[in-house]
C-alpha positions in Angstrom: -14.6 -33.1 19.2 -13.9 -34.3 23.0 -10.5 -32.9 24.4 -9.0 -33.5 27.8 -8.3 -30.6 30.0 -5.1 -29.8 32.0 -4.9 -27.1 34.7 -1.3 -26.0 35.3 -0.5 -24.9 38.9 2.4 -24.1 41.4 2.1 -22.7 45.0 -1.2 -21.3 44.3 -3.8 -23.1 46.4 -6.8 -20.4 46.3 -6.5 -19.6 42.7 -6.5 -23.3 41.9 -9.5 -23.8 44.1 -11.3 -21.0 42.2 -10.5 -22.5 39.0 -11.6 -26.0 39.5 -14.8 -24.6 41.2 -15.5 -22.6 38.0 -14.5 -25.5 35.6 -16.8 -28.0 37.3 -19.7 -25.3 37.0 -19.4 -25.2 33.1 -21.0 -27.1 30.5 -18.4 -29.9 30.1 -19.2 -33.3 28.1 -19.9 -36.4 30.1 -16.8 -38.2 31.7 -14.5 -35.2 30.4 -10.9 -35.8 31.7 -9.4 -33.2 33.9 -5.9 -33.3 35.2 -4.2 -31.1 37.5 -0.6 -30.7 36.4 1.5 -29.4 39.6 5.1 -28.2 39.0 6.4 -29.4 42.2 4.4 -27.2 44.7 6.6 -26.6 47.6 4.3 -24.4 49.5 2.6 -26.3 52.6 -0.8 -25.3 52.0 -0.6 -26.4 48.4 1.1 -29.8 49.2 -1.9 -30.4 51.8 -4.5 -29.5 48.8 -2.8 -31.8 46.4 -2.2 -34.8 48.9 -5.3 -34.7 51.3 -9.0 -34.8 51.1 -10.3 -32.6 53.7 -10.9 -28.7 54.1 -7.7 -26.5 54.6 -7.5 -23.2 56.2 -5.4 -20.7 54.3 -2.7 -19.0 56.4 -4.1 -15.7 55.2 -7.1 -15.2 53.1 -7.2 -14.7 49.2 -8.7 -11.3 48.9 -9.6 -9.9 45.4 -9.0 -6.2 44.5 -11.7 -3.8 45.3 -12.0 -2.0 42.1 -15.0 -1.3 39.9 -12.8 -2.0 36.9 -11.9 -5.4 38.4 -15.6 -6.2 39.2 -16.9 -4.9 35.7 -14.3 -7.0 33.8 -14.2 -10.2 35.9 -17.1 -10.1 38.1 -17.7 -10.4 41.9 -15.6 -13.2 43.3 -16.0 -14.3 47.0 -12.8 -14.1 49.0 -11.3 -17.5 49.7 -10.4 -18.7 53.3 -10.4 -22.3 52.8 -9.6 -24.7 49.9 -10.6 -28.2 49.6 -8.3 -31.1 49.3 -8.1 -32.8 45.8 -6.7 -36.3 46.5 -10.1 -38.0 45.8 -11.4 -35.3 43.4 -9.0 -35.1 40.4 -6.2 -36.7 38.9 -3.0 -35.0 39.9 0.2 -35.4 38.1 3.8 -33.8 38.9 7.4 -33.9 36.8 10.3 -35.3 38.8 11.8 -31.9 39.2 10.4 -28.5 39.0 10.3 -27.4 35.1 9.7 -23.5 35.6 7.5 -21.1 33.7 9.0 -22.0 30.2 9.7 -25.6 30.5 6.5 -26.3 32.4 4.0 -25.3 29.7 5.9 -27.7 27.2 6.0 -30.3 29.9 2.4 -30.1 30.4 1.6 -30.2 26.8 4.0 -33.3 26.1 2.5 -35.1 29.3 -1.1 -34.6 28.1 -0.3 -35.7 24.5 1.3 -38.7 25.6 -1.5 -39.5 28.3 -4.2 -39.3 25.5 -2.7 -40.5 22.4 -5.8 -40.6 20.6 -6.7 -36.9 21.2 -6.9 -34.7 18.2 -6.2 -31.8 20.8 -5.6 -31.1 24.3 -6.5 -27.9 26.4 -3.8 -26.7 28.8 -5.1 -23.8 31.1 -3.3 -22.0 33.9 -4.8 -22.6 37.3 -5.8 -18.9 38.0 -9.0 -18.5 35.9 -12.7 -18.5 35.8 -14.7 -19.7 32.9 -18.0 -18.8 31.1 -20.3 -21.7 31.1 -20.2 -22.2 27.5 -16.4 -22.0 27.1 -16.0 -25.7 25.9 -18.2 -25.6 23.4 -17.1 -22.2 22.1 -13.7 -23.8 21.6 -15.0 -26.5 19.8 -16.9 -24.5 17.4 -13.9 -22.3 16.8 -11.9 -25.4 16.2 -14.3 -26.6 13.6 -14.3 -23.3 11.8 -10.6 -23.1 11.6 -8.9 -26.4 12.1 -8.3 -27.1 8.5 -8.5 -23.4 7.2 -5.2 -22.1 6.0 -3.9 -19.3 8.4 -1.8 -16.4 8.1 1.3 -18.2 9.0 0.9 -20.5 6.0 -0.5 -23.7 7.5 -3.0 -25.2 9.5 -4.3 -24.5 13.2 -1.6 -25.3 15.7 -2.9 -23.3 18.8 -6.3 -21.9 19.8 -7.1 -19.8 22.9 -10.3 -18.6 24.5 -8.4 -15.7 26.3 -8.1 -12.6 23.9 -8.1 -9.1 24.9 -9.2 -8.3 21.4 -12.6 -8.6 19.7 -12.9 -11.2 16.9 -14.6 -11.1 13.6 -18.3 -12.2 13.5 -19.3 -15.4 11.6 -23.0 -15.8 10.1 -23.9 -16.9 13.5 -22.9 -14.1 15.4 -19.8 -16.1 16.9 -16.5 -14.4 16.9 -12.9 -15.5 16.3 -9.9 -14.2 14.7 -6.3 -15.4 13.4 -3.5 -13.9 15.4 -0.7 -13.2 13.5 2.6 -14.7 14.3 5.6 -12.6 13.4 9.4 -13.0 13.4 10.8 -9.9 15.5 14.0 -8.1 14.7 16.3 -10.5 17.2 14.8 -13.3 15.1 12.3 -14.7 17.6 8.9 -15.3 16.6 5.7 -13.9 18.6 2.2 -13.4 18.3 0.6 -9.9 18.1 -0.8 -8.4 21.2 -4.0 -9.6 22.7 -3.4 -13.1 23.6 -1.7 -14.6 26.5 -0.6 -18.2 28.0 -3.7 -18.4 30.1 -5.2 -21.3 28.0 -4.1 -23.0 24.9 -5.9 -25.8 22.9 -2.8 -27.5 21.1 -3.5 -29.6 18.1 -2.0 -33.1 17.6 -0.6 -31.9 14.2 1.3 -29.1 15.6 2.7 -31.3 18.4 3.9 -34.1 16.1 5.5 -31.3 13.8 7.5 -30.0 16.8 7.7 -32.9 19.2 11.6 -32.1 19.5 10.6 -28.7 21.0 7.9 -30.3 23.5 10.1 -32.9 24.7 13.4 -30.7 25.1 14.8 -29.8 28.5 14.4 -26.0 29.4 16.1 -24.0 32.2 13.8 -23.8 34.9 14.7 -20.2 35.6 13.5 -19.1 32.1 10.3 -17.4 31.9 8.0 -16.2 28.9 6.5 -19.7 28.2 3.6 -18.3 26.3 5.7 -16.4 24.0 8.0 -19.2 23.3 5.3 -21.5 22.7 3.8 -19.0 20.1 7.4 -18.9 18.6 7.6 -22.6 18.4 4.2 -22.5 16.5 5.3 -19.8 14.0 8.7 -21.5 13.4 6.8 -24.7 12.5 4.8 -22.7 10.1 1.3 -23.3 12.0 -1.0 -20.6 12.9 -3.0 -19.2 16.0 -6.6 -18.5 16.3 -8.6 -17.0 19.1 -12.3 -16.7 20.3 -13.5 -13.0 20.7 -14.7 -11.8 23.4 -12.8 -14.2 25.8 -14.7 -17.1 27.3 -11.8 -17.7 29.9 -10.9 -14.8 32.4 -7.8 -14.4 34.2 -7.9 -13.6 37.9 -4.3 -13.8 39.0 -3.8 -10.7 41.2 0.0 -10.9 40.5 1.6 -12.9 37.7 3.6 -15.8 38.9 6.3 -15.2 36.0 6.1 -11.3 36.3 4.8 -10.4 39.8 5.8 -6.8 39.4 3.1 -6.2 36.9 0.2 -6.6 39.2 -3.1 -8.0 38.3 -4.3 -8.3 34.8 -7.4 -9.2 33.0 -8.9 -9.5 29.5 -10.8 -6.5 28.5 -13.6 -8.4 26.6 -15.3 -11.2 28.6 -18.5 -13.3 28.2 -19.8 -12.5 31.6 -21.1 -13.8 33.8 -18.6 -16.6 34.9 -19.7 -19.9 36.2 -18.8 -21.2 39.7 -19.9 -23.6 42.3 -19.8 -23.0 46.1 -17.5 -26.0 46.9 -16.1 -29.0 45.2 
């Protein structure tokens, strides 16, 4: 299956630059569609990155944590002092007004589904990651394994992620994947068990069509927890969530845009090394 790829971003020019340089170094199929979905960035450097084609100097270099744990899990990233303008390199789309953390992920998915009506699924990825070179094939392989299998939530696959902090179960070929249980909490909300986050989702057309009202709804731009809310919509619609394990995509955000006080995070099981090119 050939699926289009969307990169979600807002006001994170250095991370977006690294994400795209890593994505372009992976084994994508010929003419794979890539779209940057920007949630109305108002940072001056981000605006230049999205609207120009030259090299842009960052006001302050993007410096990665000096930590053996970071390097051991993520790899050795070079600090970023300049970013490339994207105007002539990749398609960029923005909503009319800022959607926020929760509304943004639903807007991105709905936008990609409407833009690619023949797509069986679309990938929506945060703009602060690096990729294993084989991530696209791994997602396709896992999708083929579980797309029609009845999952633990009583229906077919709704979401598939290549970002997981827990190992999966081996298949006869050695490839690992797992179902992620979606449970209803005491407060009535649905939530996926620990391990996965909103860093990357392959969203199936069947799930989107079944829950289209939720995807096209208007959300308060100040609401957070977009990934868990999406998992909840998936659970309520009786679709299941699966993941690859170890992760084929690694989170590099030193601080979460949704929860900045949590500090940097990373998956604990990553298929190193990541792929990256020096410049776009």
